C-alpha positions, 0 to 999 in steps of 0.5 A: 375207621379209615380204609387201611385200618378197616383192612387191617382189622378185618385181616386180624379178625379173619386170621383169628377166626380161621385159627380156631376154625370158626366163622363170624357166625359161629359156623365152621370156617369156609377157608376165608383168607386173611386180608392183609393188603388192599385188593388181595384177590386170588384164584382161591378167593374168587373161586370161593366167592360165596364164602365172602358174600359181602364182597363184590370182587369180580365183574359178575361177583362170581366167576360164573357171572350170576350177578346174584348177591347172597346178602339178605339184610335188605329184603322184601320186608325191609326195602321200604326203608332203603335210603341214600347212604352216600354219593359221589359226583363223577367229572365226566358227562358221558355214558356211565356203564361201569359195574363197581367192585368192592374188596375189603371195604374199598369200592373201585369204579371206572367212569367214561374216558376210562378213568378209575376211582377208589372210595371207602365203601362205607363212607364214600371218602375218596381214596384216589383217582387215575386218569389214563389221559385218553386222547380226545380225538380217539372218540371218533372210533366210538360206535357207542360212546366213550364208556367203560364197563368196569375194572378187575382186581387181583393181588393188590392191583386194579386193571382197566382197559383204556378206550384207546386200546391199552391195558393198565395196571394200578396199585390198588392202595394208591392208584399209582400206575404199575404198567401200561401195555398197548393191546391193539394195532394203533393204525386201526380204529380199535377201542376198549369199553369192556371190563377185564377179567383175571383168571389164573393170574392172566388178565383177559381183555378184548376190544371193539371196532367191528363197525369201522373195520377191524379183526377181533381177538381176545388177549391174555396178559400176565397180571404181574408184568403185563407180558402177552401170554396168548391171543385168540383171534376170532376171524381168520386172516388172509389164508395166503399168510397162514393161520395162527391156529387149527381153529382158524384154519377150520373157520376159514372154510366158512368164509368167502371172498376177501373178507380180511380187507375190512377185518371181518369183525368178530370183536370180543367187546364185552362178555366173558365168564369162567368155570373153575370146575371145568377150567373153561373160559367162555367168550362172546363174539361180535358182529361181522365187518361189514354187517352186510354178509353179501359184501363181507363174504359174498353172501356165503358161509357161516363166517365163524366165529362171528356171533358165537360163544367160544370156549377156550383153555385159559392156560394157552387160549386154545379152542375147545368148542363153539356154538354160533347163534346167528350163522352168516350174521348180517343184522349186527346180531352179536353174541357178546351179551352177558353169559351166565354159568349155573347148575340147572335141573332138567328132569330131576338131573343137575346139569352145568350150563352156560346161558345167554340172551344175545341180540337175536332174541333167543335165550340159549342154554348150552352144556358148559362142558361140550357146547351142546344146545339144550334149548333155545326159545324166543324171549321176545317177538322177532321177525328174522327167524321163526325158531331154532331147529333142535336137530341142527342147532341152527335158526330157521330164518324168515324169507325176508330176513336176508335183504341182500338176496331178496332185493327188498328192505327187511323190516326187523322188530329189533334195531341194531341194539337187538333184543338185549345188548350189553346191559347185564342180566342176573340169575337167582339160584333162589328163584331159578329165574333169569332177569333180562333187560329187553329192548324193542325198536324197529329198524329197516335193513337195506342193501347198499349196492354202492358201498365204498369203505371210508375212514372216520365212519362206520362201514356197514354195507347198509344203506341209510334211509332218510326221512320222507321229504313231505312234512306230514309223511315225515311226522307220521313216520317219526311217530310210528318209529317212536311208538315201536320203541320200548323196553321191559324187564322180564323174569325168564325160566331157563328150564321151562323156557318161558316168561314168568313175569315182565315189567314195562319200561317207557324206553328201550335204554334201561339198566342191568339187573341185580338179584339178591337173597332178600327176594329182590331184583334191582334195576335202574331205568332210563327215566331216572329211577332205581327200582326194587321188585319182588323177585318172584312176582315183579311187584314194585316195592321201592324206588328212588329218583336218580335225577338222570338216566340209568344204563349200568347195573347195580351191585350189593356189598356189606361193610361193618354189618351194613348191606349196601346197594351201589350203582353208577348213573348217567345217560349215554351209550348207544341209544343216546349216541344215535340220537333222535326222539325214538332212541331217547324215549324214556332216556332223555334226562340230562347226564348227571354222572354219579355213583349212588350208594344206598343202605337201610335208613340212609339219610343222604340227599342229592342236591336239587337237579333244577330244570334243563335250561331253555335255549333259543333256536337262532340259526342264521338265514337259510340261503343255501341252494337245495342241491347244497343242502341235499349234498350236506345231508348225505355227508351228515348221515355218513359222518355226523349222524351216528353221534349228533343224531340223524336229523341234526339233533341229538337228544342224548349227551352230545351237542344238538348242532341246530343250537351250535354257535358255530352255525353262525360262521363258516370259519368257526364251523370249519375250525371245528369240523376241519381243523380239530378245534374241539378234539380234546372234547372228542370231536376229531378233525374230519379233514381226511375225508371232507373238504371245505365245500363238503363241510359247508354243505353239512353246515347248510343242512344243519341250518335247514334242520334248525329252521324246520325245528323252529317252524315246528315249534311255532 
């Protein structure tokens, strides 16, 4: 049965059942709609998502983004027979972070470079592919890879945000482009990596780019026409020009200096949730631009709405309430992490809440209607604050945290990926637990007194500290950093605010979580596994090798009475982009981008992966003067290290420049670095910021690093 036949048959069955007032199980019908066309998703259907447990119609399955599947064919007793049902190779070899959607037997998924694919969800038969043709050179604006976290579906359409800042509507049946609207100022380094959501006929999309110097906002577009309906800015602009809303006039009182010159930041680059009962939209707001509070706002003020959960009216985007998790943030403490709307019981009484575990390491439970803080406790060890004052709702910071005030480096227990970043968590109403992928990795924040903004790179106001010159000290520092890096999956009780169980992971970069009514929690790992755990105890019950690292989150759906678990796999994202052994720990497998789909008694097999090919280190002679190498190191750290690794080596997904053939020739090197020879692959020309001598100095530095690595391997 093909996709069209399946949709038509399902529509006829549902129509007949609704007519006689029964469901397929013989129970009274739950107003399940008759399905007559692909992706026939509506407000009523999404609001009643639990009436169709076999679907996964929105990013978190429900509007409240709980990422819990009510399906129970795959259980703690049957999961041992889970096997691969089908798989699909994805043509991009960058990070894969998307959550697939499944509607009426069709699976829709986005890939790196914002491409979109549709498959028959039962057989894996490809239905269509769409490529927005993002210009390769736009990748220079990526802080964290050219990833895409998913699509939205609504009324026969599939929506995707393109990496270069467009919102695109596709025909769900054919993949044909229906409309394409620009959502950004194209002279600014904006990107889109997050998944859109659709609420009440409006497509919601944010953007990224705060590390580079932009002003954040979330926009709503009419799903039928692509017309802009409203826009909510998260940071006030220059007060001399007035304010777009009373909320921004209020926010401006918490800023100082000329913050607007570098945008201020506050991008809404990932999380959103909607509560149809309260008719409130919740958005998570990101870090400041620059990170350094002293440079951004003279070290003064809370800087609303940075690092905040903001509740908006979805009809017009007007402000309702906010809660700021890190006032005056200066550590890349975004609050863009996954949010969950749920009903919890406190002292015997039910309460509607919003839950979040942002980068700063506290687990927040807020009243969904008012934003009142209910509780906040540390879900991991942190060093920037001791606790949250429940009277004020503010964190109590440690004396060393504000490095620009103390004049001393601040050794944080979290690097800029935080204690938990975009990798989705999951809430099980059966266990009452939230399952959180947790990161661990040290980082030193140091004030950059000589900071000057520059294009084509991040503008953080944080001084990059190089490795020690002495080889022994360098090796010891690298080992200490490596030892600090790790990850966990924890089960968190949001009512008692305590950890119930945890499972260690080798590295920090692992996938998001899915919980199910079968008593299971699924998670992919950076070491190349999909794992099923007992949701109550954390006991490992099943695993399958994925041949590559996993950073995305799984879903579960049902077609023709068969329950499936699906996940996109492929190494990449921020950990791989920043390179070095510590960041790649537990996540160093090559990227084999695929969509993997499992079912009970599945018999499909992946092709053999084969060993990673050996490559000789054969750099040209190191003839440059030490001063030239030192100059090259400074330029490399400014413009190259964030993608190719801090020591000239990337252990993730981009070329390790120490092995590059272009090292052999100044002309070949310049053709790539200055003339944009590889721009289609994501390597933009750096001629606007580097001259020929600077480019050659960078080459000299990489050559020196290659010789050092070769000597170290002997």
